[in-house]
Each structure stands twice: as C-alpha cells, then as structure tokens.
DRENVO-206557 format. One record per residue (C-alpha): residue number from 0; chain; x, y, z. Coordinates in steps of 0.1 Angstrom, whole numbers, plus 5000, padded with zeros to 4 digits. Layout:
! DRENVO-206557
REC; NUM; A; X; Y; Z
...
//
This chain:
! DRENVO-206557
REC; 0; A; 2675; 8500; 2050
REC; 1; A; 2659; 8532; 2032
REC; 2; A; 2676; 8569; 2035
REC; 3; A; 2664; 8595; 2027
REC; 4; A; 2681; 8631; 2023
REC; 5; A; 2664; 8667; 2020
REC; 6; A; 2675; 8698; 2010
REC; 7; A; 2659; 8729; 2013
REC; 8; A; 2631; 8714; 2033
REC; 9; A; 2626; 8702; 2068
REC; 10; A; 2618; 8665; 2066
REC; 11; A; 2586; 8654; 2084
REC; 12; A; 2563; 8627; 2091
REC; 13; A; 2541; 8636; 2059
REC; 14; A; 2573; 8625; 2037
REC; 15; A; 2581; 8598; 2066
REC; 16; A; 2543; 8579; 2059
REC; 17; A; 2542; 8584; 2026
REC; 18; A; 2578; 8569; 2017
REC; 19; A; 2564; 8536; 2039
REC; 20; A; 2534; 8533; 2021
REC; 21; A; 2560; 8522; 1990
REC; 22; A; 2584; 8502; 2016
REC; 23; A; 2561; 8492; 2045
REC; 24; A; 2585; 8467; 2058
REC; 25; A; 2617; 8486; 2056
REC; 26; A; 2634; 8510; 2085
REC; 27; A; 2636; 8546; 2073
REC; 28; A; 2663; 8571; 2082
REC; 29; A; 2667; 8604; 2076
REC; 30; A; 2703; 8617; 2074
REC; 31; A; 2713; 8649; 2072
REC; 32; A; 2743; 8644; 2050
REC; 33; A; 2755; 8621; 2024
REC; 34; A; 2791; 8619; 2027
REC; 35; A; 2797; 8584; 2023
REC; 36; A; 2788; 8557; 1998
REC; 37; A; 2756; 8543; 2013
REC; 38; A; 2744; 8508; 2006
REC; 39; A; 2708; 8500; 1999
REC; 40; A; 2684; 8524; 1990
REC; 41; A; 2683; 8565; 1992
REC; 42; A; 2664; 8587; 1984
REC; 43; A; 2674; 8625; 1976
REC; 44; A; 2651; 8652; 1977
REC; 45; A; 2660; 8687; 1966
REC; 46; A; 2643; 8718; 1965
REC; 47; A; 2657; 8744; 1944
REC; 48; A; 2648; 8778; 1921
REC; 49; A; 2652; 8776; 1884
REC; 50; A; 2640; 8807; 1861
REC; 51; A; 2620; 8822; 1893
REC; 52; A; 2601; 8786; 1892
REC; 53; A; 2607; 8768; 1926
REC; 54; A; 2611; 8729; 1921
REC; 55; A; 2611; 8697; 1936
REC; 56; A; 2636; 8667; 1925
REC; 57; A; 2631; 8635; 1941
REC; 58; A; 2659; 8610; 1931
REC; 59; A; 2661; 8573; 1940
REC; 60; A; 2697; 8556; 1945
REC; 61; A; 2704; 8517; 1950
REC; 62; A; 2738; 8511; 1960
REC; 63; A; 2746; 8545; 1951
REC; 64; A; 2734; 8539; 1914
REC; 65; A; 2707; 8565; 1902
REC; 66; A; 2681; 8545; 1889
REC; 67; A; 2646; 8571; 1889
REC; 68; A; 2642; 8605; 1891
REC; 69; A; 2611; 8632; 1889
REC; 70; A; 2611; 8669; 1892
REC; 71; A; 2577; 8688; 1902
REC; 72; A; 2568; 8726; 1896
REC; 73; A; 2557; 8736; 1932
REC; 74; A; 2545; 8766; 1917
REC; 75; A; 2517; 8749; 1897
REC; 76; A; 2505; 8732; 1925
REC; 77; A; 2470; 8745; 1935
REC; 78; A; 2445; 8731; 1960
REC; 79; A; 2429; 8762; 1975
REC; 80; A; 2449; 8757; 2008
REC; 81; A; 2479; 8777; 2021
REC; 82; A; 2510; 8781; 2003
REC; 83; A; 2529; 8757; 2028
REC; 84; A; 2502; 8729; 2027
REC; 85; A; 2506; 8737; 1988
REC; 86; A; 2547; 8729; 1989
REC; 87; A; 2545; 8701; 2006
REC; 88; A; 2516; 8684; 1986
REC; 89; A; 2541; 8694; 1954
REC; 90; A; 2568; 8674; 1975
REC; 91; A; 2548; 8647; 1980
REC; 92; A; 2540; 8645; 1943
REC; 93; A; 2575; 8645; 1934
REC; 94; A; 2579; 8617; 1959
REC; 95; A; 2554; 8595; 1952
REC; 96; A; 2558; 8604; 1908
REC; 97; A; 2594; 8591; 1919
REC; 98; A; 2586; 8558; 1937
REC; 99; A; 2556; 8547; 1916
REC; 100; A; 2581; 8538; 1887
REC; 101; A; 2600; 8513; 1908
REC; 102; A; 2569; 8492; 1925
REC; 103; A; 2541; 8469; 1916
REC; 104; A; 2519; 8483; 1942
REC; 105; A; 2486; 8500; 1934
REC; 106; A; 2480; 8531; 1956
REC; 107; A; 2446; 8542; 1949
REC; 108; A; 2453; 8567; 1977
REC; 109; A; 2477; 8586; 1957
REC; 110; A; 2499; 8607; 1979
REC; 111; A; 2474; 8607; 2014
REC; 112; A; 2484; 8592; 2039
REC; 113; A; 2458; 8607; 2068
REC; 114; A; 2432; 8594; 2087
REC; 115; A; 2405; 8612; 2072
REC; 116; A; 2404; 8621; 2032
REC; 117; A; 2372; 8634; 2034
REC; 118; A; 2381; 8665; 2055
REC; 119; A; 2398; 8677; 2024
REC; 120; A; 2365; 8672; 2003
REC; 121; A; 2350; 8694; 2030
REC; 122; A; 2371; 8723; 2035
REC; 123; A; 2366; 8727; 1995
REC; 124; A; 2336; 8725; 1992
REC; 125; A; 2331; 8750; 2024
REC; 126; A; 2352; 8772; 2000
REC; 127; A; 2326; 8773; 1974
REC; 128; A; 2349; 8754; 1949
REC; 129; A; 2329; 8729; 1927
REC; 130; A; 2328; 8694; 1924
REC; 131; A; 2341; 8692; 1893
REC; 132; A; 2372; 8712; 1907
REC; 133; A; 2373; 8695; 1935
REC; 134; A; 2374; 8658; 1915
REC; 135; A; 2401; 8673; 1893
REC; 136; A; 2422; 8683; 1923
REC; 137; A; 2422; 8650; 1943
REC; 138; A; 2426; 8628; 1908
REC; 139; A; 2456; 8654; 1897
REC; 140; A; 2475; 8669; 1928
REC; 141; A; 2468; 8639; 1958
REC; 142; A; 2470; 8614; 1933
REC; 143; A; 2435; 8596; 1939
REC; 144; A; 2420; 8570; 1915
REC; 145; A; 2393; 8584; 1901
REC; 146; A; 2373; 8557; 1918
REC; 147; A; 2383; 8566; 1954
REC; 148; A; 2378; 8605; 1942
REC; 149; A; 2345; 8596; 1935
REC; 150; A; 2336; 8576; 1964
REC; 151; A; 2348; 8604; 1991
REC; 152; A; 2328; 8635; 1973
REC; 153; A; 2300; 8611; 1977
REC; 154; A; 2304; 8604; 2008
REC; 155; A; 2304; 8636; 2019
REC; 156; A; 2278; 8650; 1999
REC; 157; A; 2257; 8627; 2021
REC; 158; A; 2270; 8636; 2052
REC; 159; A; 2262; 8672; 2046
REC; 160; A; 2231; 8672; 2063
REC; 161; A; 2246; 8658; 2094
REC; 162; A; 2269; 8683; 2100
REC; 163; A; 2257; 8714; 2084
REC; 164; A; 2250; 8744; 2094
REC; 165; A; 2282; 8740; 2119
REC; 166; A; 2269; 8754; 2153
REC; 167; A; 2298; 8760; 2179
REC; 168; A; 2278; 8746; 2211
REC; 169; A; 2267; 8714; 2197
REC; 170; A; 2290; 8682; 2208
REC; 171; A; 2285; 8646; 2214
REC; 172; A; 2297; 8624; 2244
REC; 173; A; 2319; 8595; 2244
REC; 174; A; 2320; 8571; 2275
REC; 175; A; 2347; 8541; 2273
REC; 176; A; 2343; 8510; 2290
REC; 177; A; 2378; 8494; 2292
REC; 178; A; 2372; 8456; 2293
REC; 179; A; 2366; 8425; 2274
REC; 180; A; 2362; 8388; 2274
REC; 181; A; 2393; 8381; 2261
REC; 182; A; 2418; 8403; 2238
REC; 183; A; 2418; 8396; 2198
REC; 184; A; 2448; 8392; 2181
REC; 185; A; 2442; 8423; 2163
REC; 186; A; 2431; 8449; 2190
REC; 187; A; 2457; 8476; 2201
REC; 188; A; 2432; 8491; 2224
REC; 189; A; 2440; 8494; 2261
REC; 190; A; 2408; 8466; 2265
REC; 191; A; 2415; 8443; 2299
REC; 192; A; 2401; 8408; 2303
REC; 193; A; 2371; 8417; 2327
REC; 194; A; 2376; 8381; 2345
REC; 195; A; 2413; 8396; 2356
REC; 196; A; 2403; 8426; 2364
REC; 197; A; 2365; 8421; 2376
REC; 198; A; 2376; 8437; 2409
REC; 199; A; 2382; 8470; 2392
REC; 200; A; 2344; 8474; 2380
REC; 201; A; 2330; 8489; 2410
REC; 202; A; 2357; 8515; 2412
REC; 203; A; 2360; 8524; 2375
REC; 204; A; 2322; 8530; 2375
REC; 205; A; 2324; 8554; 2406
REC; 206; A; 2349; 8573; 2386
REC; 207; A; 2335; 8573; 2357
REC; 208; A; 2300; 8586; 2375
REC; 209; A; 2321; 8610; 2387
REC; 210; A; 2335; 8620; 2352
REC; 211; A; 2301; 8619; 2335
REC; 212; A; 2287; 8646; 2365
REC; 213; A; 2314; 8668; 2356
REC; 214; A; 2315; 8673; 2323
REC; 215; A; 2276; 8680; 2325
REC; 216; A; 2286; 8709; 2344
REC; 217; A; 2314; 8719; 2319
REC; 218; A; 2290; 8718; 2292
REC; 219; A; 2258; 8731; 2306
REC; 220; A; 2256; 8759; 2278
REC; 221; A; 2257; 8736; 2255
REC; 222; A; 2235; 8713; 2233
REC; 223; A; 2243; 8677; 2231
REC; 224; A; 2239; 8658; 2200
REC; 225; A; 2249; 8620; 2203
REC; 226; A; 2260; 8595; 2228
REC; 227; A; 2280; 8566; 2223
REC; 228; A; 2295; 8539; 2247
REC; 229; A; 2324; 8520; 2234
REC; 230; A; 2352; 8506; 2243
REC; 231; A; 2368; 8474; 2252
REC; 232; A; 2334; 8458; 2249
REC; 233; A; 2309; 8480; 2274
REC; 234; A; 2285; 8445; 2275
REC; 235; A; 2309; 8426; 2292
REC; 236; A; 2302; 8442; 2324
REC; 237; A; 2271; 8436; 2341
REC; 238; A; 2242; 8446; 2329
REC; 239; A; 2230; 8470; 2361
REC; 240; A; 2259; 8488; 2360
REC; 241; A; 2256; 8494; 2321
REC; 242; A; 2221; 8509; 2331
REC; 243; A; 2237; 8530; 2359
REC; 244; A; 2254; 8548; 2334
REC; 245; A; 2228; 8550; 2309
REC; 246; A; 2209; 8563; 2335
REC; 247; A; 2232; 8590; 2343
REC; 248; A; 2237; 8601; 2312
REC; 249; A; 2201; 8609; 2310
REC; 250; A; 2200; 8622; 2348
REC; 251; A; 2229; 8649; 2334
REC; 252; A; 2218; 8653; 2300
REC; 253; A; 2185; 8645; 2295
REC; 254; A; 2172; 8614; 2274
REC; 255; A; 2150; 8639; 2245
REC; 256; A; 2176; 8657; 2240
REC; 257; A; 2201; 8633; 2226
REC; 258; A; 2195; 8626; 2189
REC; 259; A; 2212; 8587; 2185
REC; 260; A; 2224; 8566; 2216
REC; 261; A; 2245; 8538; 2207
REC; 262; A; 2258; 8513; 2230
REC; 263; A; 2290; 8488; 2210
REC; 264; A; 2276; 8458; 2220
REC; 265; A; 2300; 8442; 2199
REC; 266; A; 2304; 8407; 2212
REC; 267; A; 2273; 8383; 2213
REC; 268; A; 2293; 8360; 2240
REC; 269; A; 2285; 8392; 2266
REC; 270; A; 2248; 8397; 2252
REC; 271; A; 2219; 8382; 2272
REC; 272; A; 2186; 8388; 2270
REC; 273; A; 2189; 8407; 2299
REC; 274; A; 2214; 8428; 2289
REC; 275; A; 2194; 8436; 2256
REC; 276; A; 2162; 8438; 2270
REC; 277; A; 2178; 8468; 2290
REC; 278; A; 2187; 8484; 2262
REC; 279; A; 2149; 8484; 2248
REC; 280; A; 2141; 8495; 2283
REC; 281; A; 2161; 8523; 2283
REC; 282; A; 2157; 8537; 2249
REC; 283; A; 2188; 8527; 2233
REC; 284; A; 2181; 8532; 2198
REC; 285; A; 2215; 8519; 2181
REC; 286; A; 2235; 8492; 2189
REC; 287; A; 2268; 8470; 2172
REC; 288; A; 2269; 8429; 2173
REC; 289; A; 2299; 8426; 2158
REC; 290; A; 2315; 8395; 2142
REC; 291; A; 2341; 8404; 2125
REC; 292; A; 2336; 8373; 2103
REC; 293; A; 2312; 8343; 2103
REC; 294; A; 2335; 8316; 2093
REC; 295; A; 2342; 8298; 2130
REC; 296; A; 2378; 8286; 2123
REC; 297; A; 2388; 8324; 2121
REC; 298; A; 2369; 8330; 2150
REC; 299; A; 2387; 8308; 2172
REC; 300; A; 2426; 8318; 2152
REC; 301; A; 2413; 8356; 2166
REC; 302; A; 2406; 8353; 2201
REC; 303; A; 2369; 8347; 2200
REC; 304; A; 2350; 8323; 2225
REC; 305; A; 2314; 8322; 2203
REC; 306; A; 2306; 8310; 2168
REC; 307; A; 2285; 8322; 2140
REC; 308; A; 2255; 8305; 2149
REC; 309; A; 2259; 8329; 2185
REC; 310; A; 2263; 8360; 2165
REC; 311; A; 2232; 8348; 2146
REC; 312; A; 2211; 8343; 2179
REC; 313; A; 2218; 8374; 2192
REC; 314; A; 2209; 8394; 2164
REC; 315; A; 2175; 8380; 2158
REC; 316; A; 2170; 8386; 2201
REC; 317; A; 2178; 8420; 2196
REC; 318; A; 2151; 8421; 2165
REC; 319; A; 2127; 8406; 2184
REC; 320; A; 2128; 8426; 2218
REC; 321; A; 2126; 8461; 2192
REC; 322; A; 2164; 8468; 2189
REC; 323; A; 2157; 8496; 2159
REC; 324; A; 2189; 8500; 2146
REC; 325; A; 2218; 8474; 2145
REC; 326; A; 2253; 8481; 2127
REC; 327; A; 2273; 8448; 2124
REC; 328; A; 2312; 8450; 2117
REC; 329; A; 2337; 8428; 2095
REC; 330; A; 2368; 8426; 2089
REC; 331; A; 2385; 8422; 2051
REC; 332; A; 2420; 8408; 2054
REC; 333; A; 2418; 8385; 2088
REC; 334; A; 2445; 8356; 2089
REC; 335; A; 2437; 8326; 2067
REC; 336; A; 2406; 8341; 2053
REC; 337; A; 2404; 8352; 2013
REC; 338; A; 2378; 8359; 1989
REC; 339; A; 2356; 8328; 1993
REC; 340; A; 2352; 8337; 2033
REC; 341; A; 2345; 8370; 2031
REC; 342; A; 2319; 8358; 2003
REC; 343; A; 2304; 8334; 2025
REC; 344; A; 2302; 8355; 2055
REC; 345; A; 2284; 8385; 2033
REC; 346; A; 2258; 8359; 2022
REC; 347; A; 2249; 8350; 2062
REC; 348; A; 2252; 8387; 2067
REC; 349; A; 2226; 8390; 2036
REC; 350; A; 2199; 8375; 2052
REC; 351; A; 2202; 8391; 2085
REC; 352; A; 2200; 8423; 2067
REC; 353; A; 2215; 8447; 2096
REC; 354; A; 2207; 8488; 2090
REC; 355; A; 2245; 8496; 2091
REC; 356; A; 2276; 8475; 2083
REC; 357; A; 2310; 8488; 2085
REC; 358; A; 2338; 8471; 2067
REC; 359; A; 2370; 8471; 2080
REC; 360; A; 2404; 8464; 2065
REC; 361; A; 2431; 8447; 2087
REC; 362; A; 2457; 8470; 2102
REC; 363; A; 2486; 8456; 2119
REC; 364; A; 2484; 8475; 2147
REC; 365; A; 2515; 8483; 2173
REC; 366; A; 2510; 8468; 2205
REC; 367; A; 2486; 8436; 2187
REC; 368; A; 2494; 8400; 2186
REC; 369; A; 2490; 8398; 2149
REC; 370; A; 2522; 8423; 2144
REC; 371; A; 2545; 8407; 2173
REC; 372; A; 2534; 8374; 2158
REC; 373; A; 2532; 8381; 2122
REC; 374; A; 2550; 8356; 2110
REC; 375; A; 2525; 8331; 2126
REC; 376; A; 2497; 8340; 2102
REC; 377; A; 2490; 8338; 2068
REC; 378; A; 2480; 8375; 2055
REC; 379; A; 2470; 8376; 2020
REC; 380; A; 2482; 8403; 1997
REC; 381; A; 2471; 8436; 1980
REC; 382; A; 2454; 8422; 1951
REC; 383; A; 2433; 8395; 1975
REC; 384; A; 2422; 8421; 1997
REC; 385; A; 2412; 8446; 1970
REC; 386; A; 2391; 8415; 1952
REC; 387; A; 2375; 8406; 1992
REC; 388; A; 2366; 8445; 1991
REC; 389; A; 2353; 8446; 1959
REC; 390; A; 2331; 8418; 1971
REC; 391; A; 2319; 8443; 1999
REC; 392; A; 2312; 8470; 1977
REC; 393; A; 2295; 8451; 1952
REC; 394; A; 2270; 8432; 1981
REC; 395; A; 2265; 8466; 1993
REC; 396; A; 2252; 8477; 1960
REC; 397; A; 2224; 8451; 1955
REC; 398; A; 2216; 8451; 1992
REC; 399; A; 2208; 8489; 1994
REC; 400; A; 2237; 8499; 2015
REC; 401; A; 2254; 8530; 2009
REC; 402; A; 2287; 8542; 2019
REC; 403; A; 2284; 8573; 2046
REC; 404; A; 2316; 8572; 2065
REC; 405; A; 2350; 8565; 2059
REC; 406; A; 2386; 8563; 2077
REC; 407; A; 2421; 8550; 2071
REC; 408; A; 2445; 8536; 2095
REC; 409; A; 2481; 8529; 2096
REC; 410; A; 2498; 8495; 2084
REC; 411; A; 2462; 8490; 2071
REC; 412; A; 2468; 8460; 2045
REC; 413; A; 2470; 8468; 2009
REC; 414; A; 2471; 8507; 2019
REC; 415; A; 2432; 8506; 2018
REC; 416; A; 2408; 8521; 2043
REC; 417; A; 2374; 8513; 2064
REC; 418; A; 2340; 8524; 2052
REC; 419; A; 2307; 8526; 2071
REC; 420; A; 2276; 8511; 2048
REC; 421; A; 2240; 8524; 2060
REC; 422; A; 2206; 8523; 2047
REC; 423; A; 2187; 8554; 2036
REC; 424; A; 2185; 8576; 2067
REC; 425; A; 2201; 8552; 2094
REC; 426; A; 2233; 8565; 2093
REC; 427; A; 2256; 8570; 2127
REC; 428; A; 2254; 8607; 2136
REC; 429; A; 2283; 8601; 2158
REC; 430; A; 2310; 8581; 2130
REC; 431; A; 2303; 8610; 2112
REC; 432; A; 2313; 8633; 2136
REC; 433; A; 2340; 8619; 2149
REC; 434; A; 2353; 8613; 2119
REC; 435; A; 2349; 8648; 2105
REC; 436; A; 2360; 8666; 2134
REC; 437; A; 2332; 8695; 2127
REC; 438; A; 2322; 8694; 2166
REC; 439; A; 2328; 8688; 2198
REC; 440; A; 2336; 8653; 2216
REC; 441; A; 2336; 8651; 2249
REC; 442; A; 2349; 8618; 2261
REC; 443; A; 2347; 8599; 2296
REC; 444; A; 2369; 8570; 2308
REC; 445; A; 2403; 8552; 2306
REC; 446; A; 2420; 8560; 2271
REC; 447; A; 2396; 8586; 2257
REC; 448; A; 2406; 8613; 2240
REC; 449; A; 2381; 8645; 2239
REC; 450; A; 2385; 8668; 2210
REC; 451; A; 2372; 8701; 2212
REC; 452; A; 2365; 8721; 2182
REC; 453; A; 2368; 8761; 2174
REC; 454; A; 2350; 8765; 2143
REC; 455; A; 2362; 8800; 2141
REC; 456; A; 2394; 8792; 2139
REC; 457; A; 2394; 8755; 2125
REC; 458; A; 2410; 8740; 2146
REC; 459; A; 2407; 8713; 2176
REC; 460; A; 2425; 8710; 2207
REC; 461; A; 2427; 8674; 2224
REC; 462; A; 2424; 8665; 2259
REC; 463; A; 2437; 8630; 2268
REC; 464; A; 2426; 8602; 2297
REC; 465; A; 2452; 8581; 2310
REC; 466; A; 2452; 8551; 2292
REC; 467; A; 2461; 8528; 2326
REC; 468; A; 2430; 8520; 2344
REC; 469; A; 2451; 8525; 2378
REC; 470; A; 2461; 8560; 2370
REC; 471; A; 2425; 8568; 2359
REC; 472; A; 2414; 8558; 2394
REC; 473; A; 2441; 8570; 2414
REC; 474; A; 2443; 8604; 2396
REC; 475; A; 2404; 8610; 2385
REC; 476; A; 2407; 8648; 2397
REC; 477; A; 2437; 8652; 2375
REC; 478; A; 2414; 8642; 2345
REC; 479; A; 2385; 8664; 2356
REC; 480; A; 2414; 8693; 2360
REC; 481; A; 2431; 8688; 2326
REC; 482; A; 2390; 8690; 2311
REC; 483; A; 2382; 8721; 2332
REC; 484; A; 2413; 8739; 2322
REC; 485; A; 2405; 8736; 2282
REC; 486; A; 2364; 8739; 2286
REC; 487; A; 2362; 8768; 2311
//
C-alpha cells in the first residue's frame, strides 16, 4: 500500500496517476491525517510559503523512516498556462523528483499522465511561443526526455495543415459497430461475439440509421470533414448491412463533401472478396487490416481465428481491387513476444508496404482477459518493450513512414505510447482530429461518445451513448434527445 498525505492542496487524480506510474501494482490511498505509525510507504506532500515564495516539499517514508525528499519552488514554474495549472505542474515535479530517486524505472514522459501530450504543444504554438521555448518547457517543466519532446513537437508541426485554421462549423462523424468474430484477450471495448448476438444485428442497424438521420438534422448548418466506422469489427456484419450504413451516410451528408471515409476492417477473417469489392464500389478510400502480430502462435494466444497468411491474402486482395489507403495495426508487448518477434512481423509488413502503420504498446485494460488473468501470461519488462519500440522506429525511418499522431493509455506497458506512422500525404485526418480535439466529433452507435468543440472557449462537451446494446436499442429516443439538448 502507498499512502499519500497532502497539506495545503487538494488531492486529485493527477497526483494519483503520477504516483501510480512509479508504483503500478500497489494500492494507493489518500489519508487526511497522519495520527499513527504507518507500515510501508508514505508520501507526505506539503505546500508552504517561505520568504514570500510558494514551495512544495515531497517526502517519502518507508516504515516511518525518511528515505528521500525534494523541495520545489512553485513560483519558478512558468508554462504559459494559468497559475492554477502551473502550481499543479510544480507539485507534480516535486513528487517526480522525489520518487525518481528510489526507482530504476525510466520515465520518458516525465510528469505527464494524460492521453494527449501533443495538445500541450498546440496550445503553446497557438500562443506564439517559440519552438525553442516549447522544447525547454517540455524538458525542464514537464520533465520529458529530449527524445519525447522532439517527437511531439515534430508531430504537432506535421498536424498543423489538417487542424488549422480552426473552423467552428467543421465536424467529423463516427459510427460504432459493436460486433466482433471473437473477443481478443486485450480488448475492453463493448464488443459482442457476432455468433451469439447475430439476432440483434438487424434491430441495431435500424436504430443506428435513425440516429444517423437525426444527426443530419442537428448538423445541417455545419460542414462534414471525415467519417470513421469503427467497433468492434464493422466487417463482422454482412456486406449488405455495411453497405446500407454507407449509403445512409452519403444520402444524409453527401459524398463529395467527405474528405476521408475510413472503415475499420480489422480482422482478415471478416474480409471476403465481396466485402472488399463493396468498399471500392462505395468509394471508401481508407481501411484498416489489423494483424497486431504476424506470428501465428501469438495470434492463437490472443484469440484470433486467422493466420498471418490470411492477413497477407486479405491485404493483396484489397490492393488488387484498388483500395487506396490501408492501415495496419501492430501491438508491441503481446504475451510471449520479444524483440525478434516484432522484427519478424515488421519484415513481413515491409513486403506489403501499407500506407499507414499504427504501433500500439499493450495496455492492461480493465475488463480485458489479459488483466483479469495477468499471472497466466508472460509479459516483458520495460527494457525489452523499449527495444521493441526502437525496432519499430528504425523500421519507420528506413521505409518512408513519418509519425503523425500519438496518444497514451492508462496501464500501458513500460509507460510508453501509441504512435501512428504514415507515408507522406497519407495521414489519417480523423485520427488527428479525435486526438487533438480541435473539431467536433459526432458519434453514433453503442458505446460511442460525441465531443462538441467550442473553439472560443477551448472547451469540449461530451455526449455519451449507452454501452449496452439492449439499452441503446430500447432507449434510442433518449440517445437522440441527449444530442438535441447540446446541439440545438
């Protein structure tokens, strides 16, 4: 158990998440008072003024003995943000500089615990802060490694042509299909095995089309940017059902208005020739065929019912049919895999040469089989994960891929990140939009979340759909009414 006691400041999620990075497998508890001897770890944080300077002292006790401490001058923290945010950054720096002394962990992301680190760079660029000063803030205030600071600045600059100028009337559309052939061991999404829930597909489709039509009315004075059909595995439903969804999108929003239309095809065991041919006929210009790994033993372990050869065959058929832009997802850190395994996967991917490659680092998500039975799996340590990620970086540099979006997740192995790579001019606009949150995303379907962007206030308002398919079907009027309240 890790106990946290803080005086002069309110305990919050940011502090909890930073401490959890150092102690990922321990329970963390905030205590208001220290009125007895405490066995184990106690992190005592105190905010105080001395000589008109606001300071933060962090002390770590182990079995009541002071082990290490650090004091940070909070007034010296300057990040071109509010005083409140600057104070929190200073407190986190004090905690970081205390705990880093007693761990052998590498923390290349410093004190950052959020999902979207590139948003910080965009915020500073919008304030006309120089790249040199942004780099200094990232390294010396947020405690990022120089490599990570350079990486997110580089990605932010590449994203600018897709994000700016910010247009308040621009939006993208997300459509969720919550069915899959089987459930992978790392998955925490509300995805349902298609064989078990096939009787609900027709009813789900009818409700989904109702929601799409209503979105058209709500967004009639706005400009659509991109469309993304995700899941689940959208291609687990029959091609004629998916065609109806695509037709409904075109009927309501126009075809030439949409700059990019992505379908998350995902698994090759759902990609028939008929399905891929339909995509081409319906002018879908981007799909994903996601191997996760090209090692057959791992595919079986994670719950996939296809082989690496099936992936290759699906990719070649898609290219022969004329699909323009194909993404392939890979996961670093899958159970039982090491550096040689990821290199084997990359060697096969090299021959296919997809336009996009997204490198995920395995995250141990609540609700997934891998976290529920973590002791049954062999997971590599931080150093091996870092070497695997380095292999993917070298691969991207040698084969014409540049990083274009990045995000992080809770409980991600090694405290690393997920990076999307693309060949020049073939970046996924939707991925940039959803991560950097500079435009409205309207979402339809089970478990989806709309995010309405107010640029004048730099604020998002979220609208949640039900995660249960039965609730979504039976309460579709409530789903629509939630959107109306916000959007009208």
